[in-house]
N, CA, C and O atoms as a DFTB+ gen file, in Angstrom:
376 C
 N C O
     1  1     148.187    -141.767     144.594
     2  2     147.196    -142.814     144.211
     3  2     145.826    -142.471     144.574
     4  3     145.459    -141.979     145.641
     5  1     144.955    -142.854     143.344
     6  2     143.248    -142.353     143.422
     7  2     142.863    -143.554     144.020
     8  3     143.413    -144.568     143.590
     9  1     142.056    -143.666     144.898
    10  2     141.256    -144.780     145.532
    11  2     139.833    -144.086     145.350
    12  3     139.487    -142.919     145.171
    13  1     139.079    -145.431     145.486
    14  2     137.479    -145.370     145.596
    15  2     137.382    -145.128     146.890
    16  3     138.422    -145.256     147.536
    17  1     136.232    -144.752     147.557
    18  2     135.814    -144.718     148.813
    19  2     136.230    -146.661     149.691
    20  3     136.719    -147.129     150.719
    21  1     135.652    -147.085     148.475
    22  2     135.375    -148.498     149.343
    23  2     136.655    -149.225     149.435
    24  3     136.947    -150.023     150.326
    25  1     137.658    -148.756     148.073
    26  2     139.169    -149.199     148.632
    27  2     139.614    -148.631     149.194
    28  3     140.791    -148.988     149.140
    29  1     139.497    -147.591     150.033
    30  2     139.961    -146.580     151.647
    31  2     139.879    -147.377     151.917
    32  3     140.894    -148.041     152.127
    33  1     138.364    -148.016     152.153
    34  2     137.450    -148.596     153.401
    35  2     138.430    -149.950     153.672
    36  3     138.741    -150.310     154.808
    37  1     138.924    -150.736     152.266
    38  2     139.173    -151.794     152.559
    39  2     140.793    -151.740     153.133
    40  3     141.268    -152.322     154.108
    41  1     141.332    -150.989     152.336
    42  2     142.658    -150.371     153.100
    43  2     142.577    -150.438     154.765
    44  3     142.986    -151.403     155.410
    45  1     141.874    -149.037     155.448
    46  2     141.468    -149.060     156.537
    47  2     141.520    -150.485     157.168
    48  3     142.529    -150.988     157.662
    49  1     140.015    -151.191     157.062
    50  2     140.045    -152.176     157.375
    51  2     141.469    -153.379     157.823
    52  3     141.943    -153.580     158.942
    53  1     141.773    -153.867     156.796
    54  2     142.723    -154.640     156.580
    55  2     144.170    -154.425     157.667
    56  3     144.877    -155.198     158.313
    57  1     144.122    -152.525     157.382
    58  2     145.336    -152.122     158.463
    59  2     145.138    -152.631     159.940
    60  3     145.756    -153.460     160.608
    61  1     143.658    -151.546     160.302
    62  2     143.299    -152.087     161.129
    63  2     143.582    -153.555     162.110
    64  3     144.300    -153.749     163.090
    65  1     142.744    -154.359     161.406
    66  2     142.558    -155.876     162.006
    67  2     143.939    -156.573     161.509
    68  3     144.098    -157.588     162.187
    69  1     144.790    -156.437     160.760
    70  2     146.060    -157.079     160.413
    71  2     145.879    -158.361     160.071
    72  3     144.887    -159.024     160.371
    73  1     147.109    -158.858     159.251
    74  2     147.200    -160.315     158.693
    75  2     145.893    -160.609     158.060
    76  3     145.068    -159.724     157.830
    77  1     145.745    -161.627     157.833
    78  2     144.276    -162.309     156.751
    79  2     142.973    -161.930     156.914
    80  3     142.372    -162.841     157.484
    81  1     142.430    -161.218     156.731
    82  2     140.856    -160.614     156.833
    83  2     139.850    -160.967     155.794
    84  3     139.642    -160.314     154.771
    85  1     139.183    -162.179     156.190
    86  2     137.865    -162.509     155.168
    87  2     137.067    -161.277     154.655
    88  3     137.464    -160.112     154.656
    89  1     135.886    -161.738     154.224
    90  2     135.049    -161.233     152.956
    91  2     133.838    -160.432     154.043
    92  3     133.291    -159.372     153.739
    93  1     133.561    -161.235     155.411
    94  2     132.519    -160.967     156.099
    95  2     132.595    -158.877     156.704
    96  3     131.684    -158.050     156.724
    97  1     134.221    -158.721     157.128
    98  2     133.997    -157.368     157.486
    99  2     133.957    -156.326     156.762
   100  3     134.085    -155.130     157.026
   101  1     133.657    -157.215     155.280
   102  2     133.412    -155.544     154.222
   103  2     131.757    -155.786     153.970
   104  3     131.197    -154.695     153.859
   105  1     131.111    -156.579     153.886
   106  2     129.723    -156.134     154.263
   107  2     129.251    -155.062     155.024
   108  3     128.123    -154.721     154.667
   109  1     129.731    -154.385     155.983
   110  2     129.514    -153.316     156.900
   111  2     129.415    -152.243     155.589
   112  3     128.322    -151.703     155.425
   113  1     130.106    -152.036     154.998
   114  2     130.305    -151.246     154.011
   115  2     128.891    -151.480     153.021
   116  3     128.382    -150.361     153.071
   117  1     128.551    -151.803     152.694
   118  2     127.215    -152.066     151.912
   119  2     125.793    -151.948     152.611
   120  3     124.795    -151.927     151.890
   121  1     125.650    -151.857     154.208
   122  2     124.327    -152.618     154.943
   123  2     123.560    -151.097     154.682
   124  3     122.358    -151.192     154.927
   125  1     124.004    -149.605     154.207
   126  2     122.873    -148.672     153.907
   127  2     122.768    -148.331     152.567
   128  3     121.873    -147.646     152.071
   129  1     123.984    -148.975     151.837
   130  2     123.823    -148.662     150.451
   131  2     123.055    -149.646     149.627
   132  3     123.253    -150.847     149.809
   133  1     122.173    -149.222     148.715
   134  2     121.203    -150.685     148.008
   135  2     121.781    -150.403     146.699
   136  3     121.650    -149.542     145.829
   137  1     122.635    -151.704     146.937
   138  2     123.163    -152.449     145.638
   139  2     122.622    -153.875     145.338
   140  3     122.185    -154.824     145.989
   141  1     122.894    -153.529     143.873
   142  2     122.071    -155.119     143.746
   143  2     122.799    -156.556     143.597
   144  3     122.230    -157.632     143.410
   145  1     124.461    -156.281     143.747
   146  2     125.441    -157.198     143.454
   147  2     126.842    -156.781     144.451
   148  3     127.959    -156.639     143.953
   149  1     126.603    -156.643     145.699
   150  2     127.448    -156.186     146.520
   151  2     128.859    -156.923     146.302
   152  3     129.938    -156.441     145.958
   153  1     128.577    -157.975     146.550
   154  2     129.700    -158.984     146.295
   155  2     130.542    -159.215     144.992
   156  3     131.538    -159.936     144.926
   157  1     129.941    -158.427     143.872
   158  2     130.396    -158.638     142.687
   159  2     131.170    -157.230     142.859
   160  3     132.395    -157.330     142.797
   161  1     130.623    -155.870     143.074
   162  2     131.409    -155.089     143.446
   163  2     132.494    -155.364     144.169
   164  3     133.638    -155.266     143.726
   165  1     132.196    -155.731     145.348
   166  2     133.817    -155.925     146.355
   167  2     134.966    -156.991     145.624
   168  3     136.165    -157.129     145.866
   169  1     134.098    -157.663     144.655
   170  2     135.093    -158.697     144.097
   171  2     136.281    -157.939     143.164
   172  3     137.486    -158.187     143.191
   173  1     135.626    -157.007     142.384
   174  2     136.322    -155.866     141.682
   175  2     137.184    -154.674     142.301
   176  3     137.971    -153.945     141.699
   177  1     136.869    -154.659     143.541
   178  2     137.772    -153.841     144.144
   179  2     138.952    -154.726     144.518
   180  3     140.001    -154.578     143.891
   181  1     138.871    -155.618     145.471
   182  2     139.471    -156.858     145.588
   183  2     140.893    -157.138     144.310
   184  3     142.092    -157.308     144.532
   185  1     140.279    -157.102     143.225
   186  2     140.879    -157.527     142.130
   187  2     141.651    -156.285     141.700
   188  3     142.748    -156.561     141.216
   189  1     141.320    -154.824     141.761
   190  2     141.809    -154.001     141.505
   191  2     142.807    -153.315     142.531
   192  3     143.612    -152.401     142.350
   193  1     142.500    -154.041     143.652
   194  2     143.931    -153.532     144.726
   195  2     145.361    -154.636     144.529
   196  3     146.556    -154.398     144.703
   197  1     144.808    -155.632     144.189
   198  2     145.650    -156.784     143.677
   199  2     146.995    -156.288     142.762
   200  3     148.209    -156.138     142.902
   201  1     145.758    -156.112     141.552
   202  2     146.457    -155.487     140.236
   203  2     147.657    -154.684     140.941
   204  3     148.791    -155.114     141.149
   205  1     147.093    -153.296     141.289
   206  2     147.988    -152.641     142.413
   207  2     149.304    -152.678     142.703
   208  3     150.239    -151.923     142.441
   209  1     149.181    -153.951     143.439
   210  2     150.225    -154.395     144.514
   211  2     150.301    -153.929     145.859
   212  3     151.293    -153.823     146.580
   213  1     148.473    -153.529     146.212
   214  2     148.125    -153.365     147.533
   215  2     147.841    -154.113     148.356
   216  3     147.856    -153.901     149.568
   217  1     147.526    -155.148     147.768
   218  2     146.476    -156.314     148.460
   219  2     147.317    -157.706     147.808
   220  3     147.747    -157.910     146.672
   221  1     147.337    -158.336     148.742
   222  2     147.394    -159.973     148.328
   223  2     146.106    -160.604     148.332
   224  3     145.285    -160.342     149.211
   225  1     145.829    -161.575     147.228
   226  2     144.381    -162.194     147.911
   227  2     144.986    -163.951     147.693
   228  3     145.901    -164.475     147.058
   229  1     143.871    -164.442     148.631
   230  2     143.497    -165.616     148.941
   231  2     142.713    -166.603     148.772
   232  3     141.916    -166.730     149.702
   233  1     142.563    -167.809     147.461
   234  2     141.686    -168.283     147.605
   235  2     141.707    -169.265     146.340
   236  3     142.529    -170.170     146.198
   237  1     140.707    -168.960     145.465
   238  2     141.107    -170.327     144.161
   239  2     140.650    -169.315     142.684
   240  3     139.748    -168.567     142.306
   241  1     141.597    -169.735     142.340
   242  2     141.643    -169.065     140.749
   243  2     141.455    -170.073     139.486
   244  3     142.077    -171.114     139.277
   245  1     140.877    -169.740     139.042
   246  2     140.132    -170.666     137.595
   247  2     140.663    -169.825     136.216
   248  3     140.553    -168.604     136.336
   249  1     140.967    -170.082     135.512
   250  2     141.288    -169.478     134.310
   251  2     140.565    -168.397     133.664
   252  3     140.953    -167.820     132.648
   253  1     139.484    -168.147     134.308
   254  2     138.510    -166.882     133.865
   255  2     137.968    -166.308     135.241
   256  3     137.384    -165.226     135.316
   257  1     138.227    -167.170     136.362
   258  2     137.780    -166.194     137.446
   259  2     138.498    -165.688     138.678
   260  3     139.722    -165.736     138.557
   261  1     138.034    -165.190     139.897
   262  2     139.190    -165.227     140.816
   263  2     137.872    -165.595     142.290
   264  3     136.664    -165.408     142.432
   265  1     138.687    -166.027     142.902
   266  2     137.218    -166.647     143.975
   267  2     138.418    -166.485     144.811
   268  3     139.361    -167.275     144.759
   269  1     138.362    -165.104     145.847
   270  2     138.964    -164.545     146.430
   271  2     138.085    -164.526     147.937
   272  3     137.069    -163.863     148.143
   273  1     138.882    -165.585     149.072
   274  2     138.285    -165.940     150.261
   275  2     138.621    -164.437     151.201
   276  3     137.660    -163.763     151.570
   277  1     139.909    -164.043     151.503
   278  2     140.449    -163.732     152.369
   279  2     141.419    -162.847     151.470
   280  3     141.562    -163.184     150.294
   281  1     142.240    -161.487     152.067
   282  2     142.939    -160.580     151.861
   283  2     143.977    -160.407     152.780
   284  3     143.932    -160.666     153.983
   285  1     145.013    -159.908     152.073
   286  2     145.673    -159.219     152.988
   287  2     146.622    -158.105     152.662
   288  3     146.643    -157.768     151.478
   289  1     147.449    -157.441     153.535
   290  2     147.954    -156.454     153.032
   291  2     149.634    -156.359     152.689
   292  3     150.462    -156.730     153.522
   293  1     150.031    -155.797     151.313
   294  2     151.926    -155.640     151.249
   295  2     152.059    -154.959     152.073
   296  3     151.274    -154.699     152.985
   297  1     152.896    -154.637     151.908
   298  2     154.386    -153.537     152.391
   299  2     153.868    -152.551     151.839
   300  3     153.469    -151.651     152.578
   301  1     153.716    -152.414     150.399
   302  2     153.108    -151.061     149.797
   303  2     151.877    -150.535     150.182
   304  3     151.533    -149.353     150.189
   305  1     151.107    -151.747     150.572
   306  2     149.729    -151.334     151.100
   307  2     149.641    -151.086     152.267
   308  3     148.559    -150.777     152.766
   309  1     150.658    -151.160     152.899
   310  2     150.593    -151.126     154.445
   311  2     151.137    -149.348     154.436
   312  3     150.762    -148.559     155.303
   313  1     151.788    -149.078     153.630
   314  2     152.403    -147.822     153.423
   315  2     150.888    -146.441     152.992
   316  3     150.613    -145.315     153.406
   317  1     150.234    -147.488     151.879
   318  2     149.214    -146.297     151.502
   319  2     147.883    -146.507     152.471
   320  3     146.959    -145.718     152.270
   321  1     147.713    -147.498     153.494
   322  2     146.708    -147.328     154.458
   323  2     146.952    -146.426     155.458
   324  3     146.114    -145.912     156.199
   325  1     148.271    -146.237     155.445
   326  2     148.724    -145.207     156.362
   327  2     148.500    -144.090     155.929
   328  3     148.324    -143.260     156.821
   329  1     148.421    -143.647     154.721
   330  2     148.050    -142.178     154.030
   331  2     146.697    -142.011     154.820
   332  3     146.268    -141.254     155.691
   333  1     146.226    -143.103     154.080
   334  2     144.642    -143.216     153.825
   335  2     144.209    -142.377     155.360
   336  3     143.729    -141.267     155.589
   337  1     144.744    -143.780     156.430
   338  2     144.291    -142.960     157.993
   339  2     144.742    -141.514     158.085
   340  3     143.783    -140.742     158.117
   341  1     145.762    -141.015     158.129
   342  2     146.514    -139.816     158.467
   343  2     145.555    -138.904     157.552
   344  3     145.093    -137.900     158.094
   345  1     145.248    -139.140     156.340
   346  2     144.220    -138.032     155.959
   347  2     142.831    -137.745     156.359
   348  3     141.980    -136.857     156.295
   349  1     143.076    -139.248     156.919
   350  2     141.146    -139.321     157.864
   351  2     141.613    -138.564     159.313
   352  3     140.639    -138.179     159.959
   353  1     142.479    -138.379     159.724
   354  2     142.792    -137.569     161.063
   355  2     142.774    -136.239     160.727
   356  3     142.462    -135.403     161.576
   357  1     143.125    -135.859     159.368
   358  2     143.530    -134.720     159.445
   359  2     142.438    -133.816     159.079
   360  3     142.480    -132.586     159.075
   361  1     141.603    -134.459     158.818
   362  2     140.210    -133.956     158.029
   363  2     139.401    -133.834     159.565
   364  3     138.410    -133.123     159.733
   365  1     139.928    -134.534     160.455
   366  2     138.883    -134.395     161.533
   367  2     139.509    -133.536     162.626
   368  3     138.819    -133.339     163.626
   369  1     140.686    -133.019     162.566
   370  2     141.407    -132.095     163.211
   371  2     140.658    -130.521     162.687
   372  3     140.242    -129.630     163.428
   373  1     140.661    -130.549     161.309
   374  2     140.101    -129.214     160.876
   375  2     138.644    -128.768     161.194
   376  3     138.239    -127.669     160.817
């Protein structure tokens, strides 16, 4: 499954932290990147991972928009996060 760098970061953070994770730990990803709307990009990544079945979103949903306050991994998401971590370790070994 193809994942963006942000989506890989989200999966790794959720796997390392465990349980529900709020939005605050993901802001670290945007500290060095100059984006106009980092929260909008983060929300789109959350929605994409939720649609793929890798994350569960917690928050409020209106008919038009999600207000995601926290996320957690699904069992399939844990497997994918483990693959991402293994891939990262293999790159460090080489």
